C-alpha positions as a printed Julia matrix, in Angstrom:
415×3 Matrix{Float64}:
 -15.41    9.62  -34.66
 -13.82   12.87  -34.72
  -9.92   12.25  -36.26
  -7.26   13.1   -33.68
  -6.0    15.93  -36.17
  -9.31   17.71  -35.99
  -9.65   17.64  -32.14
  -8.43   20.47  -29.89
  -5.89   19.74  -27.11
  -8.41   20.07  -24.48
 -10.68   17.63  -26.37
  -7.57   15.17  -26.24
  -7.12   15.6   -22.75
 -10.67   15.38  -21.74
 -10.79   11.8   -24.0
  -7.45   10.78  -21.97
  -9.03   11.58  -18.63
 -12.26    9.44  -19.41
 -10.0     6.56  -20.76
  -7.76    6.79  -17.85
 -10.62    6.47  -15.24
 -12.07    3.6   -17.09
  -8.42    1.89  -16.39
  -8.77    2.91  -12.62
 -11.4     0.61  -11.92
  -8.71   -2.18  -11.67
  -6.1    -0.45   -9.58
  -8.91    0.96   -7.26
 -10.49   -2.45   -6.8
  -6.98   -3.74   -5.73
  -5.55   -0.59   -3.69
  -8.75    0.43   -1.75
  -9.24   -2.47    0.31
  -5.36   -2.98    1.11
  -5.28   -1.19    4.48
  -8.23   -3.4     5.3
  -6.33   -6.66    5.28
  -5.86   -6.81    9.27
  -9.53   -6.22    9.77
 -10.45   -8.79    6.95
  -8.05  -11.41    8.39
  -9.52  -10.89   11.99
 -13.11  -11.0    10.85
 -12.64  -14.15    8.64
 -10.3   -15.86   11.25
  -7.46  -16.2     8.56
  -4.08  -14.65    8.2
  -2.95  -11.45    6.06
  -1.0   -13.66    3.82
  -4.36  -15.5     3.08
  -6.32  -12.65    2.32
  -3.49  -11.63   -0.12
  -4.63  -14.33   -2.15
  -7.96  -12.58   -2.87
  -5.6    -9.9    -4.76
  -4.3   -12.89   -7.03
  -7.71  -14.08   -8.06
  -8.55  -10.61   -9.05
  -5.38  -10.56  -11.06
  -6.79  -14.19  -12.6
 -10.45  -13.25  -13.0
  -9.08   -9.94  -14.62
  -6.88  -11.61  -17.08
  -9.7   -14.25  -18.13
 -11.88  -11.12  -18.85
  -9.52   -9.83  -21.38
 -10.27  -12.87  -23.97
 -14.11  -12.29  -23.21
 -14.18   -8.72  -24.05
 -11.69   -8.44  -26.83
 -13.95  -10.13  -29.48
 -16.81   -8.42  -28.02
 -15.18   -4.9   -28.38
 -14.42   -5.53  -31.76
 -17.73   -7.07  -32.96
 -20.37   -4.71  -31.14
 -18.11   -1.58  -30.85
 -17.0     0.01  -27.53
 -19.76    1.13  -25.75
 -22.45   -1.35  -25.31
 -19.78   -4.05  -23.85
 -18.55   -1.21  -21.65
 -22.34   -0.74  -20.14
 -23.03   -4.37  -19.54
 -19.5    -4.98  -18.03
 -19.8    -2.16  -15.79
 -23.46   -2.52  -14.52
 -22.19   -6.2   -13.81
 -18.81   -5.12  -11.89
 -21.2    -2.9    -9.72
 -23.68   -5.6    -8.77
 -20.72   -8.12   -7.94
 -18.94   -5.52   -6.02
 -22.03   -4.96   -3.73
 -21.95   -8.75   -3.37
 -18.22   -8.69   -2.32
 -19.2    -6.36    0.7
 -21.54   -9.61    1.77
 -18.84  -12.09    1.93
 -19.21  -14.54    4.75
 -15.62  -16.35    4.36
 -12.57  -16.25    2.58
 -13.3   -18.68   -0.08
 -16.48  -16.85   -1.04
 -14.46  -13.4    -1.05
 -12.04  -15.38   -3.39
 -14.68  -16.16   -5.92
 -16.41  -13.08   -5.85
 -13.25  -11.08   -6.48
 -12.57  -13.32   -9.52
 -15.91  -12.37  -10.72
 -15.68   -9.03  -10.07
 -12.48   -8.71  -12.13
 -13.92  -10.62  -14.81
 -16.95   -8.03  -15.29
 -14.81   -4.89  -14.61
 -11.84   -5.52  -16.84
 -13.95   -4.25  -19.67
 -12.76   -0.86  -18.69
  -9.18   -1.48  -19.26
  -9.55   -3.51  -22.52
 -11.74   -0.9   -23.88
  -9.49    1.99  -22.73
  -6.24    0.4   -24.11
  -8.13   -0.37  -27.73
  -9.75    3.19  -27.87
  -6.22    4.75  -27.72
  -5.82    2.98  -31.07
  -9.19    4.19  -32.19
  -8.45    7.85  -31.48
  -4.94    8.3   -31.87
  -1.93    7.41  -34.38
   0.42    4.33  -33.65
   3.45    6.68  -33.45
   1.72    8.53  -30.28
   0.32    5.07  -28.39
   3.3     4.99  -25.87
   2.74    8.41  -25.15
  -0.86    8.33  -24.58
  -0.39    4.89  -22.49
   1.76    7.06  -20.51
  -1.09    9.43  -19.68
  -3.16    6.73  -19.0
  -0.91    5.27  -16.48
  -0.88    8.29  -14.9
  -4.37    8.62  -14.41
  -3.83    5.08  -13.11
  -0.88    6.03  -10.7
  -3.15    8.37   -9.14
  -5.42    5.51   -7.74
  -2.37    4.49   -5.18
  -2.24    8.05   -3.74
  -6.0     8.19   -3.02
  -7.35    4.61   -2.93
  -5.34    3.13    0.21
  -6.13    6.33    2.29
  -9.8     6.34    1.2
  -9.95    2.79    1.91
  -8.28    2.89    5.48
 -10.88    5.82    6.31
 -13.93    3.85    5.33
 -12.64    0.8     6.96
 -11.94    2.45   10.3
 -15.19    4.45    9.93
 -17.88    1.89    8.82
 -15.91   -1.46    8.52
 -14.01   -3.2     5.75
 -17.54   -4.02    3.96
 -18.21   -0.33    3.15
 -14.95   -0.58    1.1
 -16.97   -2.24   -1.81
 -19.67   -0.11   -1.3
 -17.61    2.85   -1.85
 -15.89    0.79   -5.08
 -19.55    0.62   -6.49
 -20.32    3.98   -6.16
 -16.95    4.96   -8.02
 -17.7     2.46  -10.88
 -21.26    4.03  -11.23
 -19.9     7.63  -11.66
 -17.35    6.16  -14.42
 -20.38    4.44  -15.83
 -22.36    8.0   -16.25
 -19.15    9.3   -17.88
 -19.03    6.8   -20.43
 -22.65    7.12  -21.38
 -22.77   10.79  -21.71
 -19.42   11.98  -22.52
 -17.28    9.16  -24.31
 -17.41    9.08  -27.77
 -18.34    5.58  -29.59
 -14.7     4.92  -31.1
 -14.65    2.25  -33.33
 -18.07    1.34  -35.02
 -19.18   -2.22  -34.57
 -17.92   -4.7   -37.34
 -20.18   -7.8   -38.09
 -17.47   -9.37  -40.01
 -15.8   -10.22  -36.62
 -17.03  -13.93  -35.53
 -17.8   -14.75  -32.26
 -17.73  -18.55  -32.66
 -14.95  -20.32  -30.7
 -12.81  -21.39  -34.02
 -12.5   -18.22  -35.49
 -11.61  -16.02  -32.36
  -9.22  -18.98  -31.42
  -7.57  -18.09  -35.2
  -7.61  -14.72  -34.68
  -5.65  -14.8   -31.12
  -3.46  -17.62  -32.72
  -2.35  -15.0   -35.45
  -1.84  -12.3   -33.04
   0.24  -14.84  -30.6
   2.48  -15.82  -33.16
   3.36  -12.26  -34.62
   7.27  -12.18  -33.04
   6.78   -8.41  -32.51
   3.86   -9.22  -30.27
   5.05  -12.14  -28.42
   8.67  -10.93  -27.59
   7.72   -7.4   -26.32
   4.65   -8.72  -24.62
   6.24  -11.51  -22.64
   9.24   -9.35  -21.85
   7.14   -6.49  -20.8
   5.0    -8.75  -18.76
   7.69  -10.41  -16.62
   9.12   -6.92  -15.72
   5.68   -5.4   -15.1
   5.01   -8.33  -12.63
   7.65   -6.73  -10.14
   4.54   -4.29   -9.68
   1.95   -6.95   -9.07
   4.14   -8.91   -6.59
   4.76   -5.48   -4.75
   0.95   -4.8    -4.68
   0.13   -8.56   -3.31
   3.44   -8.65   -0.89
   3.39   -5.14    0.46
   0.51   -5.44    3.37
   2.65   -8.53    4.52
   6.04   -6.55    4.25
   4.81   -3.38    6.01
   2.03   -4.28    8.04
   3.16   -7.59    8.93
   6.81   -7.44    8.72
   7.64   -3.8     9.9
   4.35   -3.36   12.01
   3.26   -0.32   10.48
  -0.52    1.12   11.09
  -2.87    0.79    8.54
  -2.92    4.63    7.69
   0.92    4.63    7.85
   0.95    1.59    5.32
  -1.63    3.73    3.2
   1.04    6.68    3.19
   3.93    4.42    2.26
   1.66    2.9    -0.72
   1.09    6.26   -1.72
   4.67    7.75   -1.47
   5.89    4.82   -3.68
   3.43    5.33   -6.17
   4.9     8.68   -6.96
   7.76    6.93   -8.44
   5.04    5.04  -10.99
   3.4     8.41  -11.95
   6.67   10.38  -12.05
   8.25    7.69  -14.53
   5.27    7.55  -16.94
   5.25   11.12  -17.5
   9.06   11.08  -17.7
   8.5     8.66  -20.46
   6.09   11.1   -22.22
   8.97   13.46  -22.73
  11.55   10.35  -23.13
   9.81    9.2   -26.36
  10.26   12.31  -27.95
  14.04   11.77  -28.31
  14.53    8.02  -27.96
  13.02    4.67  -29.17
  10.52    3.11  -27.19
  12.88   -0.12  -27.59
  15.83    1.61  -25.83
  13.78    3.1   -23.32
  12.21   -0.25  -22.07
  15.8    -1.83  -22.34
  17.24    0.82  -19.98
  14.41    0.61  -17.63
  14.63   -3.45  -17.67
  18.24   -2.97  -16.61
  17.64   -0.67  -13.98
  15.02   -2.64  -12.46
  17.11   -6.1   -12.46
  19.7    -4.25  -10.68
  17.63   -2.97   -7.87
  15.9    -6.29   -7.74
  19.55   -7.98   -7.14
  20.47   -5.53   -4.55
  17.0    -5.58   -2.6
  17.41   -9.35   -2.72
  20.91   -9.69   -1.47
  20.01   -6.98    1.4
  16.98   -8.91    2.57
  18.8   -12.1     2.58
  21.57  -10.75    4.74
  18.96   -8.6     6.82
  20.56   -5.51    5.85
  17.24   -3.59    4.96
  15.39   -1.56    7.18
  12.06    0.14    6.34
  13.67    3.28    4.9
  16.05    0.96    2.28
  13.32   -1.51    1.78
  11.01    1.65    0.52
  14.21    2.82   -1.41
  14.42   -0.48   -3.41
  10.77   -0.8    -4.02
  10.35    2.96   -5.08
  12.87    2.13   -7.67
  11.63   -1.41   -8.72
   7.7     0.25   -9.33
   9.5     3.07  -11.05
  11.32    1.21  -13.57
   8.28   -1.06  -14.11
   6.08    2.1   -14.82
   8.6     3.66  -17.42
   9.23    0.1   -19.05
   5.85   -1.22  -19.78
   4.05    1.41  -21.72
   6.74    1.1   -24.53
   6.73   -2.45  -24.52
   3.01   -2.56  -25.0
   3.18    0.08  -27.61
   5.84   -1.91  -29.75
   3.79   -5.24  -29.24
   0.63   -3.55  -30.31
   1.86   -1.72  -33.43
   1.66   -4.27  -36.22
  -2.19   -4.5   -35.7
  -5.21   -2.61  -37.24
  -8.42   -4.5   -37.68
  -8.2    -6.72  -34.66
  -6.69   -4.05  -32.37
  -9.49   -5.0   -29.54
  -8.47   -8.78  -29.53
  -4.74   -7.88  -29.67
  -5.26   -5.59  -26.58
  -7.33   -8.24  -24.97
  -4.81  -10.86  -25.63
  -1.9    -8.54  -24.33
  -3.92   -7.97  -21.07
  -4.8   -11.74  -20.65
  -0.76  -12.62  -20.75
   0.1    -9.67  -18.6
  -2.42  -10.19  -15.84
  -2.39  -13.84  -16.12
   1.31  -14.07  -15.49
   1.26  -11.5   -13.17
  -1.75  -13.41  -11.13
  -0.12  -16.31  -11.11
   3.54  -14.99  -10.02
   1.9   -12.7    -7.24
  -0.01  -15.75   -5.97
   3.3   -17.2    -4.84
   3.38  -14.49   -2.08
   0.8   -16.05   -0.48
   1.79  -19.36   -0.7
   5.5   -18.88    0.55
   4.94  -19.3     4.29
   7.64  -17.07    5.26
   6.98  -13.58    6.81
   8.49  -10.32    5.81
  10.17   -9.17    2.64
  11.9   -12.53    1.68
   8.92  -13.96   -0.8
   8.6   -10.36   -2.49
  12.08   -9.64   -2.76
  12.84  -13.4    -4.32
   9.88  -13.33   -6.69
  10.87   -9.74   -7.92
  14.26  -10.65   -8.61
  13.14  -13.66  -10.64
  10.53  -12.02  -12.83
  12.96   -8.76  -13.3
  15.75  -11.01  -14.54
  13.48  -13.03  -16.9
  11.79   -9.89  -18.57
  15.24   -8.4   -19.35
  16.72  -11.95  -20.68
  13.36  -12.54  -22.76
  14.1    -9.17  -24.38
  17.83   -9.48  -24.88
  17.6   -13.02  -26.24
  14.22  -12.8   -28.15
  14.88   -9.55  -29.8
  18.02  -11.13  -31.46
  16.43  -14.31  -32.23
  13.35  -12.93  -34.07
  14.88   -9.59  -35.4
  14.38  -10.58  -38.99
  10.8   -11.57  -38.68
   9.48   -8.22  -36.72
   6.94   -6.89  -39.17
   7.01   -3.3   -37.62
  10.09   -1.43  -36.64
  10.6    -1.62  -33.03
  11.98    1.54  -32.46
   8.68    3.33  -31.97
   8.98    7.05  -31.56
   6.08    9.1   -29.78
   5.46   12.39  -29.9
   3.4    14.83  -27.52
  -0.07   15.09  -28.08
  -1.09   18.26  -30.43
């Protein structure tokens, strides 16, 4: 493994692109089939809100997979678990295209996430393999930039594929995308951290490792606070088809365009974060973004409650909320992972498990609340945003004396 100081800027950039592509498997698996919700609902004789639960089962499967792959990536190195996980993902994704009922789709989506999440776990762990801790937030922002391109491409591609060939071919397309990523990993991605045989795969040591990580104050404060703030993005993804296609009656193609437009805020703020971390601490950036997100969530809910929000104002509020989530989360994640070295794969996995587990459970509420339009999404985003900000403010003050690594992490540009 070549140290970061010995790699050129172009080598660093290419490495980050590959890590980002690994991280896009999850977003593509979610975003590409969203415009096909009406077609899936009609084909399976159910509602769009019911179909949205397949997003939540994906989040939950993705969360469970974090726990599975964390120890494996530490024990066997990064590439072998990647090979196995991505191959399994390709097979399961093809099976999704043959789903005969909504319940079968729920199950297959959970298994699809369980296999494909290896890309996200490995990508975050390899940030620490290839780059020093003081650049983590900046690198994670670059990864989210690559991830952020998926909402620009995936819904439009999914809409075109579904219109031309049917919704089942959306999953075939996903399998092809995963195959391309797998080939890049095989031929161009360095190994990263070497296998560590001292990492036990027995349940008791694994549980002990996760317990030691979980009870690190710096980890749980910023993981939980960041997770609740970032849950606004999960809720938006699960609820957006019902808001726009069911509530405002926009077409699938127009929905794809709206989804892409709103994702520009996510992309822009992740890159803004890259420059902000040169001058401001990750802690302060997260605090400001959480405040902005909560204020926007309050105004959005009041507007929806009083029937003041039309399509343009709904888009504006969601743009601000999604942007703030994209700005805050990389900083919370970088601070949460800063205390760890040996078990960074397990720490990254536990971070993802908490983030996606909570996000999946919360987003499922959108499907269970039988009220059409923006109300369920606006209410849930308000609750999660306020919780995230409150946990940060109270938790940091309460546990400040226990923090093992200074939370004012500053990240510099990649050299």
